[in-house]
C-alpha positions in Angstrom: 61.1 129.6 145.7 63.5 132.0 147.2 67.1 131.2 146.5 69.4 133.6 148.3 70.0 131.9 151.6 72.6 134.4 152.9 69.8 137.0 153.5 67.7 134.5 155.6 68.7 133.1 159.0 68.4 129.4 159.6 64.9 128.5 160.9 64.4 125.1 162.6 61.1 123.3 162.1 60.5 120.9 164.9 58.0 118.2 163.9 56.9 115.9 166.7 55.5 112.6 165.6 53.7 109.6 167.2 51.8 107.1 165.2 51.0 109.8 162.6 51.3 107.8 159.4 47.8 108.5 158.2 48.3 112.2 157.7 52.0 112.7 157.8 52.8 112.9 154.1 50.5 115.8 153.6 52.2 117.8 156.4 55.7 116.9 155.3 55.0 117.9 151.7 53.7 121.3 152.8 56.7 121.9 155.0 59.1 121.0 152.2 57.2 123.4 149.8 57.9 126.4 152.1 58.9 129.6 150.3 61.8 130.1 152.6 65.3 129.0 151.6 67.1 128.2 154.8 65.5 125.5 156.9 66.3 122.5 158.9 63.6 120.0 159.8 64.0 118.1 163.1 61.7 115.1 163.4 61.4 113.7 166.9 59.5 110.4 167.0 58.0 109.3 170.3 58.5 105.5 169.7 55.8 105.1 167.0 54.5 101.6 166.3 53.0 102.3 162.9 54.7 103.4 159.6 55.6 106.9 160.8 59.4 106.3 160.9 59.4 104.6 157.5 57.6 107.5 156.0 60.0 110.1 157.5 63.0 108.0 156.5 61.8 107.9 152.9 61.6 111.7 152.9 65.0 112.0 154.6 66.6 109.9 151.8 65.6 112.7 149.4 66.0 115.8 151.5 69.2 116.3 153.5 67.6 119.1 155.6 65.7 116.4 157.5 67.1 114.8 160.7 65.4 112.2 162.7 65.5 111.7 166.5 64.1 108.3 167.6 62.9 107.8 171.1 63.1 104.2 172.6 60.3 105.0 175.0 57.1 107.0 174.8 57.7 110.2 176.7 54.5 112.2 175.7 54.0 115.0 173.3 55.3 117.8 175.6 58.7 116.2 176.2 58.8 115.1 172.6 58.5 118.7 171.4 61.0 119.8 174.1 63.6 117.3 172.8 63.4 118.7 169.3 63.5 122.3 170.5 66.7 121.7 172.4 68.4 120.5 169.3 67.3 123.4 167.1 70.2 125.4 165.7 68.1 128.0 163.9 67.7 131.6 165.0 64.0 130.9 165.0 61.9 127.8 165.7 58.6 126.7 164.2 56.6 124.0 165.9 54.9 121.5 163.6 52.2 119.0 164.3 52.1 115.8 162.2 48.5 116.1 160.9 48.1 119.7 159.6 49.0 121.4 156.3 51.0 124.7 156.0 50.5 127.5 153.5 53.7 127.7 151.3 54.4 131.2 152.6 53.8 130.4 156.3 57.5 130.7 157.4 58.4 133.6 155.2 55.4 135.7 156.4 56.0 134.9 160.1 59.7 135.7 159.7 58.8 139.0 158.1 56.4 139.9 161.0 58.2 138.8 164.1 60.3 142.0 164.6 61.7 142.1 168.1 58.9 140.0 169.6 59.6 136.7 171.4 57.1 135.0 169.1 54.7 135.7 166.3 51.6 133.7 165.4 49.0 133.6 162.6 45.4 132.6 162.0 44.5 129.1 160.9 41.6 127.5 159.0 39.8 124.8 160.9 39.2 121.6 158.8 37.6 118.2 159.2 39.5 114.9 159.1 39.6 115.1 155.3 41.2 118.5 155.4 38.1 120.2 154.2 37.5 123.7 155.7 34.5 123.8 158.0 33.8 127.5 157.4 35.5 129.0 160.4 39.0 130.1 161.5 40.6 130.2 164.9 40.2 134.0 164.9 36.4 133.5 164.4 36.3 131.8 167.8 38.8 133.6 170.0 40.5 137.0 170.3 43.7 136.9 168.3 45.9 139.9 168.8 49.2 141.1 170.2 49.8 140.2 173.8 52.3 141.8 176.3 51.0 141.0 179.8 51.4 137.6 181.6 47.9 138.2 182.9 46.5 137.8 179.4 47.8 134.2 179.2 47.4 133.2 182.8 43.8 131.8 182.6 43.3 131.0 179.0 45.8 130.4 176.1 44.5 130.2 172.6 47.8 130.5 170.8 48.5 127.1 169.2 52.0 125.8 168.6 51.4 125.0 165.0 50.8 128.7 164.3 54.0 130.0 166.0 57.4 131.2 165.0 59.6 131.6 168.1 62.9 133.4 168.7 65.3 130.5 169.7 67.4 132.6 172.1 64.3 133.0 174.2 63.1 129.4 173.7 66.4 128.0 175.0 65.9 129.9 178.3 62.5 128.4 179.2 63.3 124.7 179.5 62.2 122.4 180.9 58.7 122.6 179.6 56.3 121.9 182.6 54.1 118.9 182.1 51.0 120.3 183.8 50.1 122.5 180.8 50.6 122.2 177.0 54.0 123.3 175.8 52.5 126.0 173.6 50.8 127.6 176.6 54.1 127.7 178.5 55.8 129.2 175.5 53.1 131.9 175.1 53.0 132.8 178.8 56.7 133.2 179.1 56.9 135.1 175.8 54.8 137.9 177.3 57.6 138.9 179.6 60.4 138.2 177.1 59.6 140.5 174.3 55.9 140.0 173.8 53.7 138.2 171.3 52.8 139.5 167.8 49.8 138.4 165.7 49.2 138.5 162.0 45.7 137.7 160.6 47.0 135.7 157.6 45.5 132.2 157.4 48.7 130.2 157.2 47.8 126.7 158.2 45.0 124.3 157.8 44.3 122.8 161.2 42.9 119.3 161.0 40.3 118.2 163.6 40.0 114.5 164.2 39.4 111.9 166.9 43.2 111.4 167.5 44.0 115.1 168.1 45.9 115.5 171.4 44.1 118.8 171.7 41.4 120.1 169.3 40.7 123.7 168.5 38.8 125.8 171.0 35.1 125.2 170.6 35.4 121.5 170.3 33.4 119.2 172.6 34.7 116.5 175.0 32.8 113.2 175.5 31.4 112.2 178.9 34.5 110.2 179.9 36.8 113.1 179.0 34.5 115.5 181.0 34.6 113.3 184.1 38.4 112.9 183.9 38.9 116.6 183.3 36.7 117.5 186.3 38.8 115.3 188.6 42.0 117.0 187.6 40.9 120.5 186.8 41.3 122.1 190.3 44.7 120.6 191.0 46.1 121.5 187.6 44.7 125.1 187.9 46.3 125.5 191.3 49.7 124.2 190.0 49.5 126.4 186.9 48.8 129.6 188.8 51.6 128.9 191.3 54.0 128.2 188.4 53.0 131.4 186.6 53.3 133.5 189.7 56.8 132.1 190.4 57.9 132.9 186.8 56.6 136.4 186.7 59.5 138.9 187.3 59.2 141.2 190.3 59.7 144.3 188.2 56.2 143.7 186.8 54.8 144.9 190.1 51.1 144.9 189.3 51.1 141.7 187.4 53.0 140.0 190.1 50.5 141.3 192.7 47.5 140.0 190.8 49.2 136.6 190.3 50.0 136.4 194.0 46.4 137.0 194.9 45.2 134.5 192.3 47.6 132.0 193.7 46.3 132.7 197.2 42.6 132.5 196.2 43.1 129.4 194.1 44.6 127.5 197.0 42.3 129.0 199.7 38.8 127.9 200.6 35.7 129.3 202.3 33.1 131.8 201.2 35.2 134.9 201.9 38.1 133.5 199.9 35.8 132.6 197.0 34.3 136.1 197.1 37.7 137.7 196.9 38.6 135.5 193.9 35.4 136.5 192.1 36.0 140.2 192.8 39.6 139.9 191.5 38.3 138.5 188.2 35.8 141.3 187.9 38.6 143.9 188.6 41.0 142.4 186.0 38.6 140.7 183.6 39.8 142.5 180.5 43.3 141.0 181.0 42.4 137.7 182.5 39.8 137.0 179.8 41.7 138.6 177.0 41.6 135.5 174.8 37.8 135.0 175.2 35.6 136.2 172.4 32.7 137.0 174.6 30.3 139.9 175.2 30.6 142.0 178.3 27.6 140.2 179.8 29.2 136.8 179.3 32.5 138.0 180.7 30.7 139.1 183.8 28.8 135.8 184.1 32.2 134.0 183.8 33.5 136.2 186.7 30.5 135.3 188.8 31.2 131.6 188.2 34.6 132.0 189.7 32.9 132.3 193.1 32.3 128.5 193.0 34.9 127.3 190.5 38.5 127.8 189.5 39.8 127.2 186.0 
C-alpha cells in the first residue's frame, strides 16, 4: 500500500447503492484494498429496503473515509449517482457500482494515465453472477480507444461508469444529469468536448452480469417484455438524446455541430426523402458515428442502410 498521501490528490469514490446487500461486501472490500493512499468513499443509498445500509454502516464504523448519504425516497440510479458526485471533494471522481469487484491498482493506474483528459477508462472482465470470468472482456466486444469527437459518442456509448476516472472540475459543470440516457453516457459525451477521453487496456474491474443489473454489458440479451417496452420508447428517447447532444455541442466545433444539426432534423422528420437523407448522413460519417461498434465494414454499411427505416 502506498503511504505518502501528500503526493496524491484526493480521489472521491461515489458508490451508489440500492438493495445491493447480496454482492456489496465484495465491492466494498475491493474498494478499501485500493493501492492509492488518499481516498474518500461517498455511499449514496437510494432508500434500500434490504440490509444494504446495515452493511455500509458496519464498514463505516471501521473506516473513517466512508460517508453515507441516505435518501428517504427512491430517486433512481441516475439521480442517486448525481447526488454523490455533487458532494465529491476530490480532484478526481471514480464511479462505483454495488455489485462489481475492482483490481487493487484500479485507481492508481487510472490516475497515472488521465493526463489532461476529462476522463480515462479501462477494460473490464465480464463475469457471471458468481464473479467467475466468462472468457471475454468489454474490449473483446466493442472498440475501446481514445475519443475526442462528440460524434463518436452521439449514437452509441460503450464507456461504462464503473471503469471511469473523471476530472471533478469538469464533472461539476455538467449537472444536472439528464434522465433520458444513462449518466455515464452523458459524462462520456460531454467529456469529448472538455478535454477528451483516454483509454488504457488494463483489465481493472470484474464486471458482474446478473438478473438485477440496471444495465448489462453490451452483447447481453433482453427478454420479450423488455424488447417490447424498449421498442415503444426507443424513437422518442433517440430524438430527445440527439436534440440534447446538438444543444450541448459548442459552436466552435463547426463540422460536428453541423452533423448533429442534421441528425436532429432527420430524427424528427418523416417521409421517404427525410429517411434517405438520414441514411446518407450515416454513410458519410459512419466512422465517427459508429466508432464504438466492433463491426466489419460490411456490417457498418448494413447498419447505415437500416437507418432508412429506423432511428437509434
